[in-house]
N, C-alpha and C positions, 0 to 999 in steps of 0.2 A: 357308608363303611359306621360297624360301632364298635368303641371301647368299654373297656369293662372295667368297674366302679370303681377301680384305683387307682385307674386313668383319667381321674376328673381331676380338671381343671377349676379352681376358687382362685379368679382375683384379682387386685389387690390396685386401689389408688392414686398414682405415682406423682409426682411432679416436681418443678424444680422449690428449693430451699437451701437454706448456708449448711455450714457442714464442721459445726463449732460448737459442739452440746455439757450439759451440765450432769455432773455423775456422782452422785453421791460426796462434794463439799471440791467434786476436782473438773479440771476442764479439760476434754481429750482432744484432739484432734482425729477424722475422720479421713485419712488420706484412703479410703477407701477402692480395690484396683477390684479385677476379675480375671479370675486362673479355671483352669481342672480342678472338678473334684478330687481327691486323694482318697486312696482307704481309710484313714487315719484323721478324716474330718468323719466319716458316719456317724457316731456319735452326733459330733453339735448340730449335723443335718441335720438328725433323727430329731434334733431334740426343738430346732429353728420349725419344722415342719409342723410337731403338734402343738407350734398355739400358730398358724399362719391356718393351717386345712383342719378343714371337720371329717373329712377322710384321711384313716387312717390303712398306712402303709401296713406293707406284711414284708417279714422280712426279704421274702423271694425279691420284690421291689428296688431294694437296694443294689443288692447286690447285681438283678440289670443293668443297675446304669455302669460298669464297667465293662459291658459285654457289646459283642460288636454292631453297633448302625444305634448306640448309644450316646447323647451326645448333654455331661452336667457341666455349666458354670458355674462357678460360687463368687459370691463379693463378699473380699475377706480387710479386712482393717485391722492392724497391728499397733496394738493398747502401747500409748507413747501417754506416758504425765506430762503433758505442760506446765501446767499450773498446777499446786497443790494446795492448801492448807492444812493441809496437816503435813507436809515433809516431808511427798512425795509415795508413794505408794504401787504398788501391786494388782493384776486384777486377784478381785476376789474370789472365793470357792461358795457352792453351797452344800446345805445338805440338809435334806429331809429331816430328821431328825437324832438325836445323838446317840444313836445306834448304825449310824450307816458308813457304811464302810469305803476301809481309803478307794478303791477303786469303781463307789458311787459316786462319790464329788464330781460335781460339777463346777465344770471355771468357765466363771465369770469374764466375757469382755467390758469395754463401756457399757450402760448403761443395759445391762444385764442378757448383749450376747451371746450365744454358748461359742464358747475354744475352738477350734476344728488343728490340722495338721503345725505345725510349726508358732502355734502360740495365737493364729491372729484369728480374730473374734469374723465367724462366718454372721454374715446379714442378711445376707439376700443366695436367691439362690433360680436358675433357669434350665430345666431338660427334655429335652426330646430327643423322642427315637423313630429308628426307618419304619412306615411302617411294613407289611408283607406285601404290598405295591408300592415297587421302587423308585417311585413316580412325587409318594406322598411321607413326609414328615409329619408328626404332629408331636404339638407341644403338649412335654406331659406339666409340667409345674411350673412355676414363677409366680412370686414373693419374695417380701422384704420387711426385717424384722421390724413391727412395731415403730422401733427405736432410731429409726432409718431411715423413716418412709418424707415422702415431699421434700423427694431433691434431686428427682428422674431416675433415677436405680434402676427403675421396673422395666423405665426404656430403655438404659442402659444395657441391662442383659441378658431382654426381647431382644434384640441388635445384632449385639453379639450373639446371641442362640446363633439366628441364621445366618450368622458370616459364618458361622462352622459346616451348619449346614450348607451354604451355597460351597463352599470350599472344599471341601471332605468330603460328600455326596453327588450323586445326579440327582436329587428331588428336584422338584419343579415347580410344587406348593410346597406354604405348610396350613393346616391345618388346626383350628384348637375349637374351643365349647365355653359361656362361659354363660352363666342365668342370664336369663332375663332379664328379672328383675333390679340386677345390679347392672343400673342401666351408667353412673360412675364408669365400670369397665366397660362396656361396650364404648364410650363414647372414647374414652382410652385406647383399643384395640384403631377405634376407625380414623381417629385425630391421628398413627403411623401405620396406615394404608392398608388395615385389614377389611374385607369386606364379607359380605353371607356368601356365601357354602350352598346353590341350589342346588348345590348338588343331594345336599343334603336334605334338604324340603325347603318348600316356597318360602320365599326369605331368611333361607337357612334355618328355620325352627325349627327343631327336636322338640317334642310332647314328651311329657315327664323322664329329658332324659337323666337329668338326678336325684338320688336317691338318696335326702342326707336326713340324718334319726327319723326315719320311718315316712318325710315324704317326700313326694313328690315336686319335682320341679321342671319347668320345662329349660329348653337351652338356647343358647344362637351357635350355629356352626358360623363358623369363620373363618376368610385361607386368605395368605399370602403369596403373591407373586413369586420365587429363589430363580426362577430362569430372570422375568425381568433384572432381575441385582445382575444376573452374571453379565447382560448381553447389559448394562451400563459399565461394566466393568469394558467392556469389550468395543465397548463405544469409543470410553476416552483413553482407553491403550490406542486405539485405532486414532484418536486426534491428536493424544500425546506424539508416537510417531510420525504421522506428517508436519511436525509443528518444527519436532526435530531436525528430520530431512531436511527441510528451509532452514534452518537455521547454516546446516552445513553446508549449505551450495550460496546461501551469501556467504561465508565465510572462504568456498573455495575463491569466490567473483570476486570479493577482495582483494582476497593475495592475489589474481592473473591480474588489477587496474595499476 
């Protein structure tokens, strides 16, 4: 299966770390949660992805994010000034020059993360779509703002995205591509249970898959078993039902005795 250049995935290394940062003399507590993308998030999402990916996504890409079969989650945090050496403060505004109009002002939350709907800072994104083959979903983007990496947010975003595909689609498998040179990202995905997709090439190798700044790069095609996620839930539900029935039977026996 082929994928357009606009759907190429650039992956980020993301492991656990702390949750308290300093920015402009203030200490901000990051209570990051994930929710579905909203239309008012688009300017912030575009800014976030410009900083994350070498691929430049056009307007039609962002419009399609709200179409049927597309799923986009964003990691957000509400800027809260919990300690300030300057007696308080609000998210700052950045203008490129003195002539910038009010509509072009970029609002920033803690650590420069762009602000989306409800004044929440957009710090992570994971997006997927169902392909023309209804059995297959494709992970389009996965990224975390540079100031929020090494906290497990990438793994959390990907897992939540897979759960949406599990619960709201009939897809059996999720696919993605990652540059062969990005060994940290390959290890990241392997650690989460992604394996080489032999259907895309031997060992998952896709020669010259990426074209970035006029240079071709090989990619690895990886896949994840969504059907297995559903079977695990069914098995756990069956086990829970068994123990519930056993408990109820025990209660009735005790009542009789």
